[in-house]
C-alpha positions, 0 to 999 in steps of 0.5 A: 500500500505504501509503495502504491502511494509513493508511486502515485505521488511520484506520478502526480508530482511529475505531471505537475512539474512538467505542466509547471515548466510548460506554463513557465515557457508559455509566459516568456513570449507574453511577458517579453513582448509586452514588457520589453527587455528593461522591465522584463529583466527587472521582473525576472531579477526580483523573482530570482532573488525572492526565490533565493530568499524563499529557500532560506525561509523554507529551510528544508522543512519539506524534508524534515517536517514532512519526516516528522509528520510521517513518523507521528501521523497518528499522534494528533498532539504531536502533529499540532506541535510540528505545525506550530514549531514549523510556522514559528521557525518560518516566521523567524526566517522571513523577518531575517530574509526581508532586509536583504530583499529591501537592499537588493530591490531598492536600486531597481526603483526610481521613485519611493512609490515604485519601490514600495509597490515592488517591495510589497509584492516581493514580500507577498511572493516570499510569503507565498513561496516560503510559507507553503505547508506542502511539507504537511501533505508530503508527510501525510502522503496526501499531495493529490489535492494541493498539487492539482490546486497549485496547477490550477492557480498557475494556469490562472496566473498565466491567463491573468498575465495574458489579459492584463500585461500589455505594456512596459508599465505593467511590470509591477502588475505582473509581479503582483499577479505572481504574488497574489497567486502564490499567496492564494495557493498557500492560503488554500493549503492552510485552509485544508490543514485547518479542517483537522488542525489549527494551521496558524498556530505558533510555538515559542521563539525558543522552540523555533530556534531549537528546530532551526538548529536541529534542521540546519544539516538538512538546509545545507543539503537542500539549499544549494540545489534550490539556489542553483536554479535562480543564482544565474539570473540573480548574479546577472541582475546584480552585476549587469543591467536588467536588459541583459537579464532578459536576454539571458532568460530564454537560454536559462529557462530552456536549460531548466526545462530540458534538465527538468524533463530528464530528471524523472527519466533518471528516477525511473531507473533509480530503483532497478539500479539500486537493486542491482547494487545488492546483487552485483555492484560492478553491474550496477556501476556499469548500468549507471555509467552507460546511462550517463553516457547515453544522457550525455550523448542525447543532451549533446544532440539536444544542444546541437539542435538548439544551437542550429535553430537558435534564431528561430527559437528566440524569435518565436519566444521573444520576438524581434526586439532581442537581437543578441539573444540567439548568440547567448543561446548558442553559447549557453546550450553547451552547458546542457550535456554537462548539466544532464550528465551530472544529474545522471551521475548523482541519481544513478551512481551516487545515490544507489551506492549511498553516496548522497553527499556527492550530490551536495558537494557537486552543487556547492562546487557549481555555486562557488564557480558561478560566484567566482567566475561570473563577475569576471566574464559578465564584466567582459562580455555582459549577458554572453559572459553569464553564458560562458560562466555557466558552461565553464561552471557546469564543466567544472562541476561535471569533472569534479563529480566524476572525480568523486565517483571514481574516488568514492565508488569505483575504487 
C-alpha cells in the first residue's frame, strides 16, 4: 500500500512539474513582448532573488517536517506541535530574509512609490513561496489535492498575465499577479490543514530556534540545489543591467526545462539500479555509467539542435526586439550535456551506492564557480559572459563529480 502511494505521488508530482515548466515557457513570449527587455529583466531579477530568499525561509522543512509528520501521523498532539514549531521557525526566517530583499530591490526603483509597490509584492511572493505547508501533505502522503490546486492557480496566473500585461508599465502588475497567486495557493493549503488542525498556530521563539538548529544539516543539503536554479539570473541582475537579464532568460529557462524533463527519466531507473547494487555492484556501476553516457550523448544532440535553430527559437519566444539573444543561446546550450550528465551521475551512481553527499558537494562546487567566475566574464562580455560562466561552471562541476565517483565508488 505504501509503495502504491509513493508511486502515485511520484506520478502526480511529475505531471505537475512538467505542466509547471510548460506554463513557465508559455509566459516568456507574453511577458517579453509586452514588457520589453528593461522591465522584463527587472521582473525576472526580483523573482530570482525572492526565490533565493524563499529557500532560506523554507529551510528544508519539506524534508524534515514532512519526516516528522510521517513518523507521528497518528499522534494528533504531536502533529499540532510540528505545525506550530514549523510556522514559528518560518516566521523567524522571513523577518531575517526581508532586509536583504529591501537592499537588493531598492536600486531597481526610481521613485519611493515604485519601490514600495515592488517591495510589497516581493514580500507577498516570499510569503507565498516560503510559507507553503506542502511539507504537511508530503508527510501525510496526501499531495493529490494541493498539487492539482497549485496547477490550477498557475494556469490562472498565466491567463491573468495574458489579459492584463500589455505594456512596459505593467511590470509591477505582473509581479503582483505572481504574488497574489502564490499567496492564494498557500492560503488554500492552510485552509485544508485547518479542517483537522489549527494551521496558524505558533510555538515559542525558543522552540523555533531549537528546530532551526536541529534542521540546519538538512538546509545545507537542500539549499544549494534550490539556489542553483535562480543564482544565474540573480548574479546577472546584480552585476549587469536588467536588459541583459532578459536576454539571458530564454537560454536559462530552456536549460531548466530540458534538465527538468530528464530528471524523472533518471528516477525511473533509480530503483532497478539500486537493486542491482545488492546483487552485483560492478553491474550496477556499469548500468549507471552507460546511462550517463547515453544522457550525455542525447543532451549533446539536444544542444546541437538548439544551437542550429537558435534564431528561430528566440524569435518565436521573444520576438524581434532581442537581437543578441540567439548568440547567448548558442553559447549557453553547451552547458546542457554537462548539466544532464551530472544529474545522471548523482541519481544513478551516487545515490544507489549511498553516496548522497556527492550530490551536495557537486552543487556547492557549481555555486562557488558561478560566484567566482561570473563577475569576471559578465564584466567582459555582459549577458554572453553569464553564458560562458555557466558552461565553464557546469564543466567544472561535471569533472569534479566524476572525480568523486571514481574516488568514492569505483575504487
